[in-house]
Structure formats: structure tokens, C-alpha cells
N, C-alpha and C positions, 0 to 999 in steps of 0.2 A: 433655234426656230421649231423643229421638229419635237423635242421634248417638250415648250409651252404648248404645242398643238395638243401634244398627246393628253397633259395633264387639263386644258379645256374641255377636249372630248369626256374625258374622264369625270370633272365636274357638270357637264351637263347632263352626263346619263345619271349622273347621282341623284341631282336635280329633278329630273323628269323621273326618274322611281320614286322617290319622296312623295312628288305632286300626286304621280297615280296612287299611292298607296292611301292618301289622305283624300282620294277622291275628287280632285282637281283633273283637268285637262290641258294639255300645253301639246303643242304641236313643233317637232324637231326636225329639221329641212335635212333628212339623211339622205333624200332621192326623190325620183319623181313619183306622183301619187300612181296607185294601181286600182284596178275595179274592184279587189277582194284585199281585204285587211291582211289576210295570210294565205299562202297557198294550202290545200289539205295535208295535214299531219299523216306519217307515214303509217301504214297500216302494223307494223311493227320492228321488233328489235332486226338487225342484221344478225348472219348465221356467226359473225365473231362474238355477238355478245352473247348467243345463247348460252354458253359455260357460266354466265356470272350466276351466283347462287340466289335461290328464292329468297327474296326479304324476310324477315322474321315478322311475318302478319301478313294479313291482307290488303291487297290493294284498296285504295278510296275510289268508289263507284263513281263515275263521271256526274251522276246525277243528283251527287247530294253536294258538288260545286267544291272539288279538294283545293283548288288555289283558284281568285280573282285577279292574283296580281300578275303584272308583266314585269320581267327583269331583263335588261340589258350590259353587254359586257363587248368592251373594245378589244379588239385582235391586234396588237403593235406590229406584227410580224408581216401582214398583209393589208393593214386598214379595214378589216372587215368588222362587222357587227353581229355578236350571237344575240338573239333573241329568245326567252322560255317563258311559257306561257300554258295558258289550258288545253292550246291546239299543240303542242311539243315545242321542239327545240329547232330553231331556224339558224340560219346566216345570212347576210348580205354582204354583198361588194357592189361598189361602183359600178353603175351599170349593167347590174345582173336584177333580176328577179331574189324574193327570199326562197333560199334552198333548204330543203329539210335536213335534220341530222339524226341517225338513227340512233335510240338512245332505249334503254331499258323500258322506260315506262313513256309511252306517247302520247301523254297526255295529263294536263292536271301539274306541270312543272313548275315550281315557285322560286326558284333563283339560278344564277350561271355566273360565274365570275372563270377568268383567265388569268394565271400569274404572267405579269408582262415582263418578268425576265425571262421565264422560258414558257412562252406563248402555248407552246403544245400541250402545257398541262390546262385542264379545264375541269372544272366542278361545276356539278347541276345537283339541283336539290327539288324534293318535292313530295307532299302527304303520302304515305304508300310508297314512296321509293327511298326516302331517307336523304344520304348523301351518298352520289357515283362523282369517280374521278376517271378521265381520261389521261394519257400520257402521249397521247400522239396526235391532238387535235380532234378528237370524237371518232375517232374510226374504234376503237375498243374502250369498252367501259366497266371497273371495278366498284364493288361495293366497299363504303369507307365508313361504316356505322357502328363501328366497337366501340362503346361506353355511352351510346344514346339510348334514351330510356325507350325509345320508339320511333316510327319512320315518318311521324307527324311535322316534318319539315315546312313552315311556311314560309322561311326568309333565310337567305346566306349571304355573307359577307367577307371579303377577303380582308386581311389587315393591309394598311396602306404600304407599309416596308417591308413587314416580314412576312415572306412570300409563305411561310409552312403554318401562319398562323390564320385560321377562319374561325367565322363565329356564326353558330345557327341557332335559329329559335325554333323551340317546340311547341307546338300548337297547347294554350291556356296551361303552358307550364314556367318556361325561361327560356335564359339563353345557354347553350353549349359552347365550348371552346376546343379548339386542337391547335396542339401548336408542333404538330409532325406531319402536317399534310394529311389527316384525316386517318391517320392509323389508330388514335386514341383520341375520345371524346369527354370532356368532363363539365359538369355543371358549375356555373359560376355561383357566387352567392347573389349577387344584384338581381332584384326579383324582377328588373324592367319596370316598362310602362304600367300606368294602369289599366290602359285598353290592352288586354293581351291578344287581342287579334291583330298580332303584327304581321305585315304584308311585305315588307321590305327593311333589308339592314345597309346601313354605308359606313364603313371606315373612313376617319377624316383624321389628318394631322393639322388641322388648325389650329393657330398658337392658343393657350391658356389652359392645355390641359395637364394635369398634376402627374399625367402617365404618358404613355405614348400616343396617345390623340383623344378621339370624341368617336362613340358608336352612336349613330341616328338611326331610329328605327320609323317606319312607317306605319300609321294604323286609318281604321275609316274616320275616328275622331281628329287627326290631327298628325303632326310630328314629333317625336320625343328626342331630348338627346341626353348622352349621360356621358363622364369620362370611364377612359375604359380599364380603371383601377381597380379591377375586380379582388 
């Protein structure tokens, strides 16, 4: 029953993410409504993050709209939900308000994923940030951008069962994949959807794929689907 509930929550989060990227509005009953959509974002990274190397390029200014998407991830270790968006990274638990999480870039985030087999391993992404990884539930972060052509990552997804495989969308360019938890990224031959404004990625093991599953992409013009046989 617990496994079925986790799958249901993951599916609802995936559907919500695709819908948001396509410009739709859905309501998820994740908790009681609050007067504010989210608490104020943290003013800066924690001391533990101060040793993170500067990214290879300037951060994207807030005024040019680095990311309009909202990404959600479920943490099976404690039943909490992580939310990444233009105001930063937050965690919600039953009965609590949204709690901000310190991260090297505190605005304009585009993705967050949790390894369900090792929930302390969390990845986040954003234009100007690239991809960062935490192995202690978000207390400390390190950049994992080797092989990426830039830091303009607008979407991030974790493979459904290969926990070291992730997909990242590079703005106006295409899909990158890592098979070693972010240590090395490579551009895949697939050109991606015709609408290059990809704001969300989801990997699924639904039947019918000739490989390990399907990769969904959400854009302002709709959702797109491709087998992951790159």
C-alpha cells in the first residue's frame, strides 16, 4: 500500500508539472491554503555553501525571468514535498508551512529531484546555476556541471529506476544526460521538441517504449513525448 501511495504521489506531481509547463492550472490538495503562495526566499546561501565554486558564467538576472516553471519532488523518507521555482527552494511537511532551504542560487530555479532509494540525495537546477547536488538532504551543495555547454538549465528529471541517470534541458539547445549522478554530462542526439522553451521534464516507465521508458517535456505550447532511446 505504501509503495502504491508513493507511485500515486509521484504520478500526480508529474501530471502537475507537465500541466504547469503547458500553461494549465491544477489544484493539488497538499495541505491547507495559506495567505501567501510561498514564504520569502532566503537572502543568501548558508555558510556551508560558501565554498561552492563560482559557476562558469554570470547568474541570470531576476528581471529577465530566468524560470517561470515550478517543479515538485516527493521525499519518501519523511513524506515531505520539495518545491523549486523563481522564489527558491522550499520543503513542506504535513501540518507545517513551507520552509525555505538554503541553496547557492536562491531564485529562478527550474527543477528539483530526489533519489527515492537514497532520499538524502537531492538535485536542483536553474538558469545561471546549472545543476547542483546535495547528499545530506539540502544542507550542503556542490556543482555537478562537467560536460554541460552552459548553465542555462531550464528543466531536470531523474530516470524512473536508474538512480544515477538524469536528464537536463539546456535552453534553446537540447537534452543532456548523465549516467553517473551528475559527474559527467553528454549531449544526446535527440533534438527534442519543436518548441525549445522546455520548462519541465518527466521520465516514465509506461509500457510501449522500445528502451527504458519515455521522456515527457512540457512547454508553453503543450506536452511532448519521446522514447529515451537516444
